[in-house]
ROVODREN-289545 format. One line per 10 residues: number of its first residue (from 1); their letters; for each residue z, x, y of N, C-alpha, C. Coordinates in steps of 0.05 Angstrom, whole numbers, plus 5000, padded with zeros to 4 digits. Layout:
# residues N
NUM> A> Z X Y Z X Y Z X Y; ...
# end
This chain:
# residues 346
1> MTATGRRGSR> 1302 8318 4397 1277 8303 4393 1273 8307 4360; 1271 8288 4346 1267 8285 4316 1240 8271 4311; 1229 8275 4288 1206 8261 4279 1212 8250 4253; 1199 8226 4246 1202 8212 4218 1176 8204 4210; 1172 8203 4185 1144 8192 4172 1143 8162 4180; 1117 8153 4186 1116 8129 4192 1086 8120 4184; 1083 8100 4171 1053 8092 4163 1037 8117 4158; 1044 8129 4138 1029 8151 4126 1031 8177 4148; 1008 8182 4160 1004 8203 4177 1017 8200 4206; 1024 8175 4212 1035 8171 4236 1066 8176 4237
11> RVVWAALIAA> 1076 8191 4260 1101 8194 4260 1114 8184 4291; 1137 8179 4288 1152 8167 4315 1171 8191 4328; 1165 8193 4355 1184 8212 4371 1200 8194 4386; 1224 8201 4388 1243 8188 4404 1244 8202 4431; 1235 8189 4449 1234 8203 4479 1261 8199 4493; 1274 8179 4483 1301 8179 4497 1321 8169 4477; 1330 8188 4461 1352 8184 4442 1379 8185 4455; 1393 8162 4456 1417 8158 4472 1441 8168 4455; 1451 8189 4458 1475 8200 4443 1500 8191 4459; 1523 8191 4443 1549 8183 4455 1554 8198 4482
21> GLLGAASTVA> 1550 8221 4485 1555 8240 4510 1537 8229 4533; 1516 8210 4528 1499 8204 4550 1509 8175 4557; 1527 8162 4547 1529 8133 4551 1550 8127 4572; 1551 8140 4591 1572 8136 4612 1562 8121 4634; 1535 8112 4635 1527 8097 4659 1530 8068 4653; 1532 8052 4675 1534 8024 4677 1510 8012 4662; 1487 8022 4667 1462 8012 4652 1445 8037 4642; 1444 8041 4616 1432 8064 4604 1404 8055 4606; 1387 8076 4611 1358 8072 4615 1340 8088 4600; 1318 8082 4594 1298 8098 4579 1274 8105 4599
31> ASGPGQPVFG> 1266 8129 4597 1246 8139 4618 1224 8148 4607; 1201 8143 4619 1174 8154 4605 1170 8185 4617; 1184 8192 4637 1182 8219 4649 1203 8223 4666; 1210 8248 4675 1230 8254 4695 1230 8237 4718; 1250 8223 4721 1254 8207 4747 1239 8182 4744; 1227 8174 4722 1213 8150 4720 1226 8134 4698; 1248 8117 4709 1258 8097 4688 1240 8073 4684; 1240 8068 4656 1223 8044 4647 1238 8022 4643; 1259 8021 4627 1274 7998 4625 1303 8003 4620; 1320 7987 4623 1351 7993 4621 1364 7971 4604
41> IRPVLLGHTT> 1388 7975 4597 1409 7956 4584 1437 7959 4593; 1447 7936 4597 1474 7936 4607 1489 7912 4597; 1514 7913 4595 1530 7885 4585 1531 7866 4608; 1529 7838 4598 1524 7817 4616 1546 7812 4632; 1574 7818 4625 1599 7817 4638 1605 7840 4656; 1589 7860 4660 1593 7881 4676 1600 7875 4703; 1624 7884 4713 1632 7877 4742 1649 7854 4740; 1654 7838 4716 1674 7815 4717 1696 7820 4700; 1693 7839 4682 1717 7844 4664 1716 7875 4658; 1739 7887 4651 1742 7914 4641 1727 7921 4620
51> LRDHHFTYAL> 1706 7942 4623 1693 7951 4598 1696 7982 4599; 1706 7994 4576 1711 8023 4577 1685 8037 4582; 1682 8055 4601 1656 8069 4605 1629 8051 4609; 1638 8027 4615 1616 8006 4618 1601 8001 4593; 1616 8001 4570 1604 7996 4543 1620 7975 4532; 1613 7961 4510 1628 7942 4496 1654 7955 4479; 1676 7945 4488 1705 7952 4475 1718 7928 4465; 1722 7926 4440 1733 7904 4430 1760 7912 4412; 1779 7895 4411 1802 7898 4395 1806 7872 4380; 1799 7871 4356 1800 7846 4344 1812 7848 4316
61> PAGSTVADAV> 1829 7827 4306 1840 7827 4278 1814 7823 4262; 1820 7830 4237 1799 7827 4216 1793 7797 4211; 1768 7787 4209 1762 7760 4206 1756 7748 4232; 1755 7764 4256 1752 7749 4281 1723 7752 4289; 1716 7733 4310 1690 7734 4316 1687 7735 4350; 1671 7748 4361 1667 7750 4390 1638 7746 4399; 1633 7730 4418 1603 7727 4427 1601 7744 4456; 1580 7754 4455 1575 7774 4480 1542 7772 4486; 1535 7792 4505 1504 7790 4510 1499 7817 4522; 1475 7826 4520 1464 7849 4536 1443 7839 4558
71> VLNNFTPSAL> 1440 7851 4582 1419 7845 4601 1400 7869 4597; 1376 7864 4592 1349 7881 4590 1334 7882 4618; 1332 7905 4630 1323 7906 4660 1296 7922 4655; 1274 7910 4668 1246 7924 4665 1244 7935 4694; 1238 7962 4697 1236 7977 4723 1210 7981 4731; 1190 7968 4715 1160 7972 4722 1146 7944 4732; 1125 7948 4742 1110 7922 4753 1101 7906 4728; 1098 7916 4705 1082 7899 4685 1104 7891 4663; 1098 7869 4649 1113 7861 4630 1118 7881 4607; 1143 7880 4597 1152 7899 4573 1162 7881 4550
81> TLTVYPADLL> 1151 7887 4525 1163 7877 4503 1182 7898 4486; 1207 7889 4488 1227 7906 4476 1236 7897 4450; 1243 7918 4431 1256 7912 4406 1285 7912 4410; 1302 7893 4404 1333 7896 4404 1341 7892 4378; 1359 7911 4369 1371 7911 4343 1399 7921 4343; 1419 7917 4326 1444 7926 4325 1443 7953 4303; 1458 7974 4309 1458 7997 4295 1484 8009 4290; 1487 8020 4264 1512 8039 4265 1508 8063 4283; 1531 8076 4289 1532 8098 4307 1537 8122 4286; 1518 8137 4285 1518 8161 4265 1526 8188 4278
91> QARGGALAPA> 1533 8205 4261 1536 8233 4269 1509 8246 4272; 1506 8260 4292 1480 8272 4296 1483 8305 4296; 1463 8321 4294 1464 8349 4296 1480 8356 4321; 1496 8377 4318 1511 8387 4344 1535 8372 4347; 1542 8350 4330 1567 8337 4337 1565 8312 4351; 1540 8306 4366 1539 8281 4379 1537 8259 4362; 1536 8233 4375 1530 8210 4362 1505 8196 4369; 1492 8185 4352 1465 8173 4355 1463 8144 4342; 1448 8125 4352 1445 8101 4337 1424 8105 4316; 1432 8090 4291 1416 8092 4268 1388 8078 4276
101> QPGPQHGVGA> 1369 8084 4260 1342 8069 4262 1342 8043 4250; 1327 8026 4257 1323 7998 4246 1326 7997 4218; 1338 7978 4207 1340 7977 4179 1368 7968 4167; 1373 7967 4143 1400 7959 4130 1423 7978 4144; 1443 7959 4156 1464 7977 4171 1488 7973 4145; 1507 7991 4153 1530 7988 4132 1558 7987 4148; 1558 7991 4177 1583 7990 4190 1584 7969 4212; 1589 7977 4235 1586 7957 4258 1560 7944 4260; 1540 7961 4255 1513 7949 4259 1508 7925 4241; 1523 7924 4216 1520 7902 4199 1539 7878 4210
111> WLRVARGSVT> 1559 7883 4227 1575 7862 4236 1562 7847 4260; 1542 7858 4272 1527 7849 4294 1502 7835 4289; 1500 7811 4306 1473 7795 4300 1464 7790 4326; 1441 7799 4336 1428 7793 4361 1412 7766 4359; 1411 7749 4381 1395 7728 4379 1371 7729 4379; 1356 7748 4391 1329 7754 4392 1319 7781 4388; 1304 7790 4367 1298 7816 4363 1275 7829 4378; 1261 7809 4391 1241 7817 4405 1238 7802 4434; 1242 7816 4456 1249 7805 4482 1224 7812 4501; 1210 7798 4515 1191 7804 4537 1202 7799 4561
121> VPGFGHRIDP> 1203 7820 4576 1217 7822 4601 1195 7827 4626; 1194 7806 4641 1173 7806 4664 1175 7831 4681; 1155 7840 4697 1154 7861 4713 1177 7859 4735; 1194 7881 4737 1215 7882 4754 1236 7861 4752; 1237 7848 4727 1258 7828 4723 1276 7835 4701; 1291 7815 4690 1310 7819 4669 1311 7796 4650; 1321 7800 4626 1327 7780 4607 1354 7782 4593; 1367 7762 4585 1394 7764 4574 1389 7758 4544; 1396 7776 4526 1397 7771 4498 1427 7769 4485; 1436 7746 4479 1466 7744 4467 1466 7755 4440
131> FRLVVPRGTP> 1488 7761 4432 1494 7772 4406 1521 7764 4397; 1527 7764 4368 1556 7758 4363 1563 7781 4342; 1589 7785 4342 1605 7804 4327 1627 7794 4310; 1620 7797 4283 1641 7785 4262 1652 7810 4248; 1677 7811 4251 1695 7830 4235 1703 7820 4209; 1689 7833 4189 1696 7821 4161 1728 7818 4154; 1731 7798 4137 1761 7797 4133 1766 7821 4114; 1793 7829 4112 1801 7852 4098 1794 7877 4111; 1781 7879 4136 1774 7906 4146 1799 7921 4155; 1807 7943 4142 1832 7957 4147 1834 7963 4177
141> PGQYLGAVVA> 1857 7968 4188 1859 7979 4215 1848 8006 4221; 1836 8008 4244 1822 8031 4252 1802 8025 4274; 1787 8050 4281 1767 8045 4301 1740 8048 4289; 1721 8032 4297 1695 8028 4284 1673 8031 4307; 1652 8042 4304 1633 8046 4324 1606 8039 4317; 1590 8028 4334 1563 8018 4327 1548 8018 4356; 1523 8004 4355 1506 8002 4383 1491 7981 4382; 1482 7972 4406 1464 7952 4410 1440 7969 4424; 1418 7970 4411 1394 7986 4419 1372 7969 4429; 1358 7978 4450 1333 7967 4458 1313 7989 4456
151> SRIAGVTASG> 1290 7987 4444 1267 8008 4444 1240 7997 4447; 1223 8012 4452 1197 8006 4456 1177 8031 4449; 1155 8024 4435 1133 8044 4430 1121 8045 4454; 1120 8072 4466 1105 8075 4490 1079 8082 4486; 1069 8091 4463 1042 8097 4460 1039 8118 4436; 1014 8125 4430 1006 8140 4410 0992 8166 4418; 1003 8191 4415 0988 8215 4422 0964 8221 4408; 0946 8240 4416 0922 8249 4404 0927 8258 4378; 0953 8270 4373 0958 8282 4345 0973 8263 4326; 0972 8235 4333 0981 8214 4318 1011 8209 4317
161> LAVETRAALI> 1026 8219 4342 1050 8214 4344 1058 8188 4360; 1068 8169 4348 1079 8147 4367 1104 8154 4379; 1104 8151 4407 1125 8155 4424 1147 8131 4429; 1169 8136 4420 1187 8110 4422 1211 8119 4445; 1215 8102 4459 1237 8105 4480 1259 8083 4472; 1283 8093 4474 1308 8077 4468 1330 8080 4487; 1344 8059 4492 1368 8057 4508 1387 8041 4489; 1415 8049 4492 1434 8035 4476 1458 8034 4489; 1476 8016 4480 1504 8013 4490 1523 8016 4464; 1543 8030 4466 1563 8031 4447 1575 8007 4441
171> VEVTVPGRVR> 1585 7999 4416 1604 7978 4413 1625 7990 4397; 1649 7991 4408 1673 8005 4397 1690 7981 4390; 1699 7977 4363 1712 7959 4350 1740 7971 4340; 1762 7960 4350 1787 7970 4343 1800 7945 4326; 1806 7950 4302 1822 7932 4286 1854 7939 4285; 1866 7925 4301 1896 7934 4304 1915 7928 4278; 1933 7946 4275 1950 7942 4255 1971 7921 4257; 1976 7915 4283 1997 7897 4292 1987 7880 4313; 1983 7853 4313 1972 7840 4329 1993 7828 4351; 1989 7835 4378 2008 7827 4400 1993 7813 4423
181> VALRVSRPRA> 1997 7792 4430 1985 7777 4451 2000 7781 4474; 1993 7789 4500 2011 7790 4524 1994 7790 4544; 1992 7775 4560 1976 7770 4588 1995 7766 4613; 1983 7777 4633 1999 7776 4658 1978 7762 4681; 1988 7743 4693 1971 7734 4714 1983 7736 4740; 1966 7750 4758 1980 7759 4785 1980 7737 4803; 1998 7738 4824 2001 7721 4847 1972 7717 4860; 1965 7696 4866 1940 7693 4878 1938 7706 4905; 1917 7719 4913 1913 7729 4938 1892 7711 4955; 1896 7709 4979 1880 7692 4993 1865 7710 5017
191> SRRGSAEVFS> 1839 7701 5021 1823 7710 5044 1806 7691 5059; 1806 7689 5080 1790 7667 5096 1760 7672 5096; 1745 7652 5089 1719 7650 5092 1707 7624 5108; 1705 7630 5132 1696 7608 5150 1717 7586 5149; 1711 7563 5141 1728 7538 5142 1741 7537 5115; 1739 7556 5099 1749 7553 5072 1767 7580 5066; 1783 7576 5043 1802 7597 5035 1792 7603 5009; 1788 7629 5002 1781 7639 4976 1804 7652 4964; 1814 7640 4941 1838 7649 4924 1830 7666 4900; 1838 7688 4894 1832 7705 4871 1855 7712 4857
201> TTVSNHGTVL> 1854 7716 4831 1877 7725 4816 1870 7744 4794; 1884 7760 4786 1878 7783 4765 1894 7779 4739; 1878 7775 4715 1888 7771 4689 1891 7799 4675; 1915 7808 4670 1916 7837 4655 1924 7830 4629; 1914 7847 4607 1916 7845 4579 1935 7869 4573; 1962 7863 4566 1978 7881 4559 1989 7882 4528; 1969 7868 4512 1972 7865 4487 1956 7883 4468; 1952 7878 4443 1938 7899 4423 1909 7884 4418; 1902 7862 4427 1878 7849 4417 1862 7837 4441; 1835 7834 4437 1821 7824 4457 1825 7793 4461
211> VTLSQATLTV> 1828 7785 4483 1836 7754 4490 1815 7742 4505; 1806 7718 4498 1789 7700 4513 1802 7681 4531; 1795 7679 4555 1804 7662 4572 1790 7635 4572; 1799 7616 4552 1783 7593 4546 1782 7574 4569; 1804 7574 4589 1804 7559 4612 1822 7572 4633; 1817 7572 4658 1833 7585 4678 1831 7567 4704; 1854 7557 4715 1854 7539 4738 1871 7549 4761; 1864 7538 4784 1881 7543 4805 1892 7517 4818; 1919 7516 4821 1932 7491 4829 1942 7493 4859; 1936 7478 4877 1941 7477 4903 1954 7451 4911
221> RHDGRTTTLP> 1982 7455 4919 1998 7431 4926 2004 7427 4958; 1997 7408 4971 2000 7403 4996 2006 7376 5007; 2026 7369 5019 2035 7344 5029 2035 7325 5007; 2049 7331 4985 2053 7313 4966 2028 7309 4946; 2005 7321 4952 1982 7322 4937 1979 7345 4921; 1965 7340 4898 1959 7365 4879 1930 7366 4874; 1916 7388 4878 1890 7393 4873 1886 7415 4851; 1871 7412 4833 1864 7434 4812 1835 7440 4813; 1831 7468 4815 1804 7477 4816 1799 7496 4793; 1777 7496 4782 1773 7516 4761 1765 7547 4772
231> LRPAGLYVVP> 1778 7563 4758 1774 7593 4767 1750 7603 4754; 1735 7622 4768 1706 7627 4758 1707 7658 4756; 1693 7675 4741 1675 7662 4722 1690 7650 4697; 1677 7630 4682 1693 7617 4660 1687 7633 4635; 1702 7634 4613 1697 7642 4588 1698 7673 4586; 1711 7685 4605 1714 7713 4605 1731 7725 4577; 1727 7748 4570 1748 7763 4555 1759 7784 4567; 1784 7791 4555 1799 7815 4570 1808 7832 4549; 1797 7858 4548 1804 7877 4531 1833 7890 4532; 1846 7898 4510 1870 7912 4513 1872 7933 4536
241> DGKATLSAVY> 1891 7933 4553 1896 7948 4575 1874 7944 4596; 1861 7922 4595 1838 7914 4613 1849 7889 4632; 1832 7886 4648 1835 7862 4668 1809 7851 4677; 1813 7825 4687 1792 7808 4698 1799 7794 4721; 1783 7791 4741 1788 7778 4763 1774 7753 4769; 1789 7730 4774 1779 7704 4775 1780 7693 4803; 1765 7673 4814 1771 7663 4838 1758 7636 4841; 1770 7624 4864 1762 7595 4869 1763 7592 4898; 1743 7571 4909 1744 7567 4937 1758 7539 4942; 1775 7542 4962 1788 7514 4969 1783 7507 5000
251> RPLPWFGTLR> 1775 7480 5002 1770 7468 5027 1772 7439 5022; 1776 7424 5047 1781 7436 5077 1810 7444 5078; 1814 7461 5098 1841 7473 5102 1854 7452 5120; 1881 7448 5117 1898 7432 5131 1902 7446 5160; 1906 7429 5182 1909 7441 5210 1940 7450 5214; 1956 7434 5199 1988 7438 5199 1998 7434 5170; 2018 7448 5162 2032 7447 5136 2031 7471 5120; 2042 7467 5095 2045 7487 5076 2032 7482 5050; 2015 7502 5041 2005 7504 5014 2018 7519 4994; 2021 7508 4973 2032 7525 4948 2014 7528 4929
261> ITAAADATVN> 2004 7555 4922 1982 7560 4902 1994 7574 4879; 1986 7563 4856 1992 7579 4830 1965 7580 4814; 1966 7600 4797 1942 7603 4779 1951 7600 4750; 1935 7594 4731 1941 7590 4702 1919 7597 4687; 1922 7612 4666 1900 7617 4645 1910 7612 4618; 1891 7598 4603 1895 7593 4575 1880 7615 4556; 1897 7630 4540 1888 7652 4526 1885 7644 4497; 1864 7653 4486 1860 7648 4457 1852 7675 4441; 1857 7677 4417 1848 7700 4398 1833 7688 4379; 1807 7697 4377 1787 7686 4358 1785 7657 4357
271> GHGTRRYHSP> 1790 7643 4381 1786 7614 4382 1815 7599 4376; 1834 7613 4369 1860 7600 4359 1882 7611 4374; 1905 7594 4372 1930 7601 4381 1931 7604 4415; 1923 7580 4426 1919 7576 4452 1947 7576 4468; 1950 7594 4484 1975 7597 4501 1970 7597 4532; 1983 7586 4547 1979 7584 4575 1998 7603 4593; 1988 7619 4609 2004 7638 4622 2002 7628 4653; 2025 7632 4667 2027 7623 4695 2031 7648 4714; 2020 7646 4738 2025 7665 4759 2051 7658 4779; 2059 7677 4792 2079 7668 4812 2064 7655 4834
281> ALVLRFIPWQ> 2083 7640 4849 2067 7623 4873 2064 7638 4896; 2044 7631 4908 2037 7640 4936 2038 7617 4954; 2054 7622 4978 2057 7601 4997 2045 7609 5024; 2025 7591 5032 2015 7596 5059 2023 7575 5079; 2031 7582 5101 2036 7561 5122 2014 7560 5146; 2009 7536 5149 1986 7531 5168 1998 7522 5196; 1995 7534 5218 2005 7525 5245 1982 7527 5265; 1978 7502 5279 1956 7503 5299 1963 7519 5322; 1960 7544 5324 1967 7565 5341 1956 7553 5371; 1930 7548 5368 1917 7541 5394 1931 7517 5408
291> AVGWAGAGLA> 1935 7498 5393 1946 7473 5403 1975 7478 5413; 1991 7496 5397 2018 7503 5403 2017 7518 5431; 1995 7538 5433 1994 7549 5459 1989 7533 5482; 1971 7517 5481 1963 7494 5499 1990 7475 5507; 2000 7470 5488 2025 7450 5488 2047 7467 5508; 2052 7493 5497 2072 7509 5511 2065 7515 5541; 2037 7519 5542 2029 7522 5574 2032 7499 5587; 2028 7476 5576 2033 7451 5592 2062 7448 5600; 2080 7453 5577 2107 7450 5581 2118 7467 5605; 2110 7496 5604 2115 7513 5624 2107 7504 5651
301> ALGLGALLGR> 2082 7492 5654 2071 7482 5677 2091 7461 5689; 2100 7444 5667 2118 7423 5677 2143 7430 5687; 2153 7453 5674 2180 7461 5678 2176 7475 5707; 2159 7491 5711 2153 7504 5736 2151 7483 5761; 2135 7460 5753 2133 7444 5773 2160 7429 5781; 2174 7423 5759 2200 7414 5763 2219 7430 5781; 2216 7457 5774 2234 7475 5789 2227 7478 5817; 2202 7479 5821 2192 7483 5849 2199 7455 5864; 2197 7431 5851 2201 7405 5861 2232 7403 5870; 2249 7414 5855 2277 7411 5859 2282 7428 5883
311> HGLARWWANR> 2274 7452 5886 2278 7468 5909 2264 7457 5931; 2243 7446 5930 2229 7431 5952 2247 7406 5965; 2257 7388 5943 2273 7365 5951 2300 7376 5964; 2309 7398 5955 2333 7407 5966 2327 7414 5998; 2305 7431 6002 2298 7436 6029 2295 7412 6046; 2281 7391 6033 2276 7368 6052 2299 7354 6056; 2319 7352 6038 2347 7341 6050 2364 7361 6069; 2360 7384 6067 2371 7400 6086 2360 7394 6112; 2334 7394 6112 2321 7388 6136 2328 7364 6150; 2329 7341 6133 2339 7316 6143 2366 7316 6153
321> REERRVVSEL> 2386 7328 6139 2411 7332 6149 2414 7345 6177; 2396 7366 6180 2397 7380 6206 2385 7362 6225; 2364 7346 6217 2354 7328 6240 2373 7307 6249; 2389 7297 6229 2409 7278 6236 2432 7290 6253; 2439 7311 6248 2458 7326 6263 2447 7329 6292; 2421 7337 6296 2410 7343 6322 2412 7316 6339; 2402 7297 6326 2399 7270 6339 2429 7259 6346; 2446 7262 6328 2475 7254 6334 2484 7267 6356; 2482 7294 6359 2491 7313 6379 2478 7303 6407; 2451 7297 6406 2439 7288 6429 2451 7263 6440
331> RRRRRGDARR> 2455 7244 6424 2465 7216 6434 2494 7224 6443; 2511 7237 6431 2537 7242 6438 2536 7255 6469; 2521 7272 6472 2516 7284 6501 2509 7260 6521; 2486 7245 6514 2481 7223 6531 2502 7205 6542; 2517 7196 6520 2540 7181 6524 2562 7193 6543; 2567 7217 6540 2583 7234 6554 2573 7234 6587; 2547 7241 6587 2535 7241 6614 2536 7212 6628; 2533 7192 6612 2535 7164 6624 2563 7156 6633; 2581 7163 6620 2609 7159 6626 2617 7176 6653; 2607 7199 6654 2613 7216 6676 2598 7204 6701
341> SGRKRP> 2574 7194 6699 2560 7185 6724 2567 7157 6728; 2583 7140 6711 2593 7115 6718 2572 7095 6710; 2551 7106 6697 2528 7087 6690 2530 7081 6659; 2521 7055 6655 2522 7048 6626 2497 7055 6615; 2496 7068 6590 2470 7073 6576 2455 7050 6571; 2430 7048 6577 2416 7025 6571 2411 7019 6542
# end
């Protein structure tokens, strides 16, 4: 806890000074007391693309620009007005890192521009505040640290101290010495959802710079027809050694036939040098097993009937032959009796 002079006798106390060692949560929060979070801040793309320790991590050549945003969460029933500003990350006492106070910045804090410096968040709600990062031309290779800070004056104590709570996210910028773009698009994966099929693919960045997926599509070929679907979410970036998962829903499903599915992603660095990367193909075969089962059962019934009928016909012909033999034998005996008795058979 530190104090600084402000408005003469008024001083500001940081109730939640977020140092680098405390920035490991997906959403850093500022609390007014133990176990009482007031507001929080997190990256807007959290859960969609890889973020180191859930903070902002960029690898950009000098002269590059990237757009991003933070989400401000209000954990109280009343509306809160938060001040949002970029800051350099400074060395604090004890070796930790802490965001600088508002004012002129000289490092990453000067490279950042937030869309709104003051944001009112409704009770139990959230607001998105975009920002833009511009790496100056001529910046030498290396690693640079800054932060996006959300703060609020919680009140003034009886001794004239203004209590300020802050929550921040680290912005780590790496300017590589050698730019290498290398993406890999995985073979699509399929999962059934009712009468539709959900296809997803993972885009991995094996290069040295941040890559933006300007466009990603899923191509489905069936029975001579081709369907192209957009993969969502759109406009994601992928950090070096990171990955992002995209998906699309395909319907209606064929009752019979083969689907050949491929994914493709257009990658750009700083909005330039678009290159398309393709995935291996996934092949799905659709067979109406229920209809096949019923048809098989019907054929089996017909075969059984034919087999039983054949045996029955054989027995009928055997019986008929036996009857004819018996009748023929009876007639032969009668003729013999008639000859012996000297009488002619009527």
